[in-house]
N, C-alpha and C positions, 0 to 999 in steps of 0.2 A: 621638512626635515623628517627623516625616518629613524626610528629607534630600533636598535637590534638588541635582543635579550639573550644572555648566555643561558643555555639550558642547565637545569638543575641548580639554580642559584637561590631557590626559595629559602634555604636554610640560612643563608647569610645576607640576603638582600635587605632585610629590615634593619640590620645593625650598621652596616657601612656600605656606601655606594660611591663609586668614583665615576665621573663623567669625563670621558676622554675626548680628544679632539676629533673633529669631523673626518672621517676616513673617505677616500676617493669615491666610493660607491654611493655616497650620499647618506650614509647611515651614522647614527651616533652609537658608539659602543658603550653599552651600560653593563657594568660587571662589579662583582665585589672587590674590595681592596686586596690586592695581591694576586688577582686573576691574570692570566696571560694577556699579552698585549693584543689589540685587534688584529684578526686575521686578514689575509688579502681579499680581494673581491671575489675569488672563486668560492669562498665559503658562504656567499650569500646567493647562490644560484638555486638553492632548494626552496621550493615554494611553500614550505610547511612551517608551522609554529605550534608548539605546545607548552603549556604552562602547568607546573606541577605534574609532569608527565615523565615517563622513563626517558633517559638521555638519548636513546636512539630515535626519539620523536621530537627532539628539541631543536630542530632547525629553524632558523629565522624565515620570516615570510617577507617577500618583497612587495612593495606598493601596497601594503595593507592598509585599508580604511580603519579609522578608530572604531572600536568596539567589535571587531571581527575575530577576536581570539576564540580558539576552540574552548568550549565549556567543558573542561575535563576534570573538574574538581571531584575528588572521591568522596567528599563529605559535603553534600549540598545543604543549603540552608534548610532548617527544620520547618520553617514556614512554608517553603515551596512544596515539600513532600506532603505536609498537612493539607495544603490547598488542593494538590493533585487527588489525594485520598477523598476530600470533600467532593470533587468533580466526579470521581468514580461512583461514590455513593449516590449522588444525584442521578447519575446515568443509570444505575441499577434500579433505583426507586422509580424512575420514569418508566422503564421497561416493565417492572412489576405492576405499576398502575395501569399501563397500557393493556397488559395481558388480562388484568382483572376486570377493567371496565369496558373493553371493547366487545361488542356482540358479534361473533363470528357466525356467518350463515352455515359455512361447511369448510373448516380449515384444512381438512385432510382430503385434497383433491389434486387432480393433475400430477405433476412431479412428486409432490408430497405424498400422495397415495401410493406410488411406486416405492418410495423410500420406506414408507412404513411397512409394505408388504415384504420387502427385502429383510427388514429388521425382524418381523414376525417369523419368516421362514428360517432365519438364523437362530432365533431363540427356540422354536419348535421342532425344526428338522435339522438344524446344523448345516443348511444349504443356502448358498447365496443365489437366490432366484426371485424373480418378480411374479412367478406364476402363483395363482391361488388354487392350490390342489394339495391333496394328502401326500403326494409324492412329486414335489416341484422339481423340474429339470434345471440343473445349474446353467447359469449364463454369465456374461461379463459385459452386459449392455451399460450398466453404470459402474462407477468406481465403488469400492467396497468401504471406504473410510467412514462416510457419513451414516450408511446403514448399520455399520458396526457400532457407531456412537449411539444410534437410536436403540439398538439391540441391548447394549449395556444399560442404558437408562430404563428400558422395559423390565429388565431383570431386577434392577435396583428398586424401581417402583413396586414391583411384586414383593420383594423382600421387606420393604417398609410399609406395605398395604396402603399405598396412596394411589391416586388416580394417575395413569401412565402419561397421558398428554400434559397434565399440569406438571408432572416431574420433568418432562422433556423441556418444556418452556422455562422452568426455573433454571435447569442446567444451561440452557442458552443464554439467560440473563447472566449467569456466572462467567461464561465465555466472553460475552460482550463486555462485561466489567474488566476482564483481563485484558481485552484488547485496547480499552481506554487507558489502563495503566501502562501497557507496554508502549503505547503511542506517546505518552508523557516521557517514559524513560529514553525513547528514541530521540525525541526532540531535545531532551536535556543533554544529549551527547554532543551537540554542536550549536545549540543556541543559548545565549546567556539570560540571566535574569529570570523573569516570569514568562518569557516568550513560550517555553514548552507547555504551559497551561492552556494556551489558545487552541492548538489542534485537538488536544484532549477534550476541551469543552465543546468544540464543534462536533466531535464524534459522539460525545455523551448526549447531545441533543439533536443528532441527525435523525430526521423523521424516517428515512428509508431504513437506517440501521435499526431503529426501534421497531418499526412495522414488520420487517422480514424476520426478525428474531421470534415473532409470534407464530411462524409457520415451520413445519417440519422440512425445512429446506437448507441446502448446504451453505448459504451465503455467510452466515454468522461464524461457523466453524472454520470455513475456508479462509475468511478474512483474518481470523486470529492466527491460524497456522502460517499463513503467508507473512504476516506482520512479525511473528516470532522468528521466522527464517532471516528476515531482513535485519532484525535487531541483533541476533546473534552473529550474523555475518559482519555487521558493523563493529561489534565488540571484538570479534576475532581479528579483524584486520587492524584495529587500533591496539589491542593489548597482546596480539600474538600468542594466545593461550590455546592449547590443544583442545581443552574442554569446550571452549566456544565454537571451535570448528565442528567438533562433534555434534554439539547441540544444534548448530545450523543445519548439519546434514539430516539429523533426526527430524527437525522441523520441516525441512524440504520434503522428506520422505512421507511424513505425515500429510503434508499439504497436497502432495501427489496422489495419495490414496483417497483424499476427499475430492480433488479436482484435478485430473491428469493435465489440465492446461498449464499448471505451474512447471511442467517439465521444461518449458522454454525459459524459465527464469534464470537458471544457472548458466547456460550459454550466453544469454543477454547481458547478465551482469558481468561475467568474465570479459565479454567484448567491450562493454563500456569502460570498465576499469583499465583494461589494456590500452585502449584508444587514448583515454585522458592521461594515463601514466606516460605513455610514449610521447604525447605532445607536450607534456610539461617537463620532459627530461629528468623526472624524479626517480632515482634508482634506490633511494634509501628507505622509502615508505612502503608499507603494504606488501612486504615480501611474502610469497606464497610458494613454499617448496613442495616437492612431491608427497612428502609425508603429510603435510597439512591439507593438501588438495585430496589426498586419499581419505583423510578423516571426514572431509566435507562431503565427498561424492559417494563414499562407500555405502551409507545407509540408503541413499536414494537408489543406487544401482542394484543393491541387493533386494530391496523392496520391489522395485519395478520388475526385476528378473523373476522373483519368486511369484509375483502375480501373473506374469505372462506364462510361466511354466505351469501354474495351476490351471489357467485357461486352456492351454494346449492339452493337458492331460484329462481334466474333468469335463470341460464343456463339450457337449456333443456337436458334431459337424451340422451346420444349418441353423444352430441356435443364434438368438439375437446376440449381437456383439457390439463392442464400442465402435467399430467400424461402421456398423449400421446407423448408430447414433450420430456419428460424424457426418455421414451422408445426409441424414435428415436435417441437420443444422445447415449444412451447405445449401440444401435445397431452399429451406425457408429464407435464408439470407440472400438468396438470388433475387427476390422480388421486393421492390421498395414498399409496396402496399399489401403485403401478404397479411399481417396481422389485422389490418382494417377489414380486408375482405373476409378473413376467417370469422371475425367477430360478427360481421353482418350475416354471414351464412348460418351462424348459430343462433343469433337472436331472432332471425326471420328466415326460416328454412324455405318458405314458399316464395320468397323473392327471387330466387333463381340466381343468386350471387355465385359466381364461379370462382373457387379458391385456386390460384395458380399452383403449378407444380405437380399435378396429378401424373403419376407414372415416372416422374423425373428421379426420384429417390429409389427406383427399383435397382439401379446399378450405377457405378461410377461412370460407366461408358455413356449412359443416357444423361447423366448430369453434366458431364463435359461437353456432350453434344448440344445440350440446351444452352449451356454457358457460352459456347462458341457462337451459336446462332443468335443470341440476344446481343452479344458484343458486335457482331457483323451488322445487325439491323439497327441498333442504336448505340454506336460507340461512345458519343459524348455523354449521353444519359447514363450509361453504365459506369463510365469512368467517374462521372460526377458522383454517382451513388456510392461507390466504393471509396473514393477519395474524400468526399466530405459528408455525404448523406448518412453513411453507416457509423462513422465516428461521432457525428452529432447525435444520432439516435442512441447510440450506446451510452452517452453521458447525459442524455436529456433527463428532465425531472420525472415526467410521467412514465409509469410502467405501461407496457403494452398488453398485458394480459388482463382479461376480466374487467374489474371496475376501473383500473388505471390509477392515476395519481401515485400514491405510495403504497397501494394495496395490491397484494398479488391475487388474492381472492376476494370475493364480495364480503363486505361487512355492512350490517344494518347501521351501525354507528360505531365510532372509535372514541378513544380518549380525547382526540383532537377536535371532536365535535361537541363535547360536553364540558371541557375544562378550559377556562380562559387562559391560565398560565401555559398550558400545553399548546393551545392555539397560538398564542404569542410566539412561543419558541418555533412552532411550525412556520409561521409567517416570516420570522426572521431568517430561518434557514433557507426558505423558498426564494426570498429576496437575495440572499448572499450567494446562492448556488452559481449562477453565471459568472458572478465576479470571482468566485474562488476558482472556478475554471480558468479564467483569464489570468489570474495570478500565478496559477500553477504553470501554464504555458509560458508566462514571462520568466518564471523562475528557471525553466529549462533554457530559454534563450540566455539568461544570465550566466548559467553554468558553461554554456557553450562559448559565449563571446567574451565574458569578463572573469574567467576563471582565475586569472593571475592575481586578482585582488581578494579572492576568497580564502579563508583560512584553511579550508579542506573541501575538495569536491567529492570525497569518497562517499559519504552518506547520501548526498543528493544524487550522485550517479547510480548508486545502488538501487535507490528508491525510483528514480525515473526509469532506469532500465527495466525493472520489474513491471512497472505500470505500462510502459510502452509495448513490451513484449506480449503481455496478456492481452491488452487492448487490441494489438495487431491480430492475434488468433481470433478474437471475437469479431473484428471487422471482416476478417476473410470468411468466417462461418456465419454465425447468427448474432446480430448486434442488439440483443435484447437489453434494455436499460437495467433490468434486474442484475445482470451479470457484472455490472460496474459497481454494485454496492459494496462487495468485498474490498474494492480498491478505495473506498472513501478515506480510510486512515491515511493512505499515501496521498491522496488528493489534498487533504487538509494540511498534511505536513509540508508538502512542497509549496502550497499556496502561502502558508505562514512563513515559510523560508524566504519567499520573495519579499513579503510585506516587511519582515525584519530587516533584510538587506536594503530595501527602498528607504526605511526609517533611518538606518545607519547613513546611507548616502545623504539624505536631507540634513542629518545632524552634522555631517562633514561640510556640506555647503554652508550651513549656518556658522560653524566655527571659522571657516575661511572668510566669510563676510564680516564677522566680528573682528577677526584679525586684520583685515584690510582697513576696517573703520577705525580700529585702534591706531593702526600705523599712520593713517591719514591725519587722525587728530593729534598725534604726537608730532608729526611733521609740521603741522600748522601752529601749534603752540610753542614749539622750541624757539623759532625766531623772536616771538614776542618776549619770551623769557630773557633772551640775550639783550 
């Protein structure tokens, strides 16, 4: 038996309810006294349900499993918010303790050294450049968002007369805490009860998220801005408020300035929503007219255009550019054992280890010539590398640089080496990592294959589209596991989404089993009573 709820009936539902006869579609019409009679079957073709939501989102859902209602309460339980704040506090304290107790050999090296130099040049010369000179030449090798973030922190540290790097680390702890809270808010939009606390808890205690926040790297800030874009887009599609569309556009523009890879997010999300909307024949939900699309895309288009214009005017011809960086990443990603050979050559220069790719990154012509040659010589090996090897490498636990594990650069020891509670959290997260990946993949299959029973696929589709699009870019270029750390919030959200749905399905099976048992018991006892 299926139950259909009339939208916007919460005001009179508690006072008087009438249960009407079973209608042909197999639904029971539940409405306040005096409500219109049940509609015909065509009214039940929309696969959406909202409770305590504006009437234009109040369509019944067909074949809905128990417990699958959208969690759209505007006044969540106080205990839930208090618990979420406690998780945020725990995550912030863990990061502060890690930064305080970890012995870094040289935290500012590699990419971090370049970002730091960009920030110094912005503060001292007002020039975006990685050159170390009194008159640095402008370039656009890296995106300006994170260096600008560092530059602002350098100036604030100078104003308050505190050590600059400590100030940067504290600011990244604040950004990470904001990401944990945003993840809770995002989960609360479509998961009931205390389920939204689980992905937030996983992010709070994620060793990679904790560790990379202690370096001057983009991962923490990029993860936050990307999560903010997803959150405001979900709000915009559900509430249809112009402010949310604008905030989503601002978050996307900021994310683009931190890491241009997020440029693929907007078309990927649009394609995903269009495909699932078209397949579900739902025309009443998630309307996006030209004005709203403009609010969403305008900040991103303006920001990207201004940065391109600046590069065309200011950057001298021949200076290092983002195209050079892309070519370098493509070259590194071409060889399955590049990082191992590079490490071996650095650790033992006299061993004669040859690092592949010499001369390949000189131009795109040489790269594509090398790519074609490798595919012609070993097509199966290369196809396997790009189809399974690189995705697995991108999402594996161990980072490929320097010390490996969760460390981007070498540490003498970290909090996880000297604190038993921290080590326990590390061990739990390490054990859960492959299972969370599996649950996330199963969640994607659930959205694709069983979406008719879900309350809304909007948020899962947005999240999966963003993750898959960004992952695809890294698989085609360089699949360094460090690059998947900003996507940890989305990984945990989608994994918990599947676990929640699996639990609801098990509850449904148990309910059906109890109902059959009760029916059988009733059938056997009735003749005895007669």
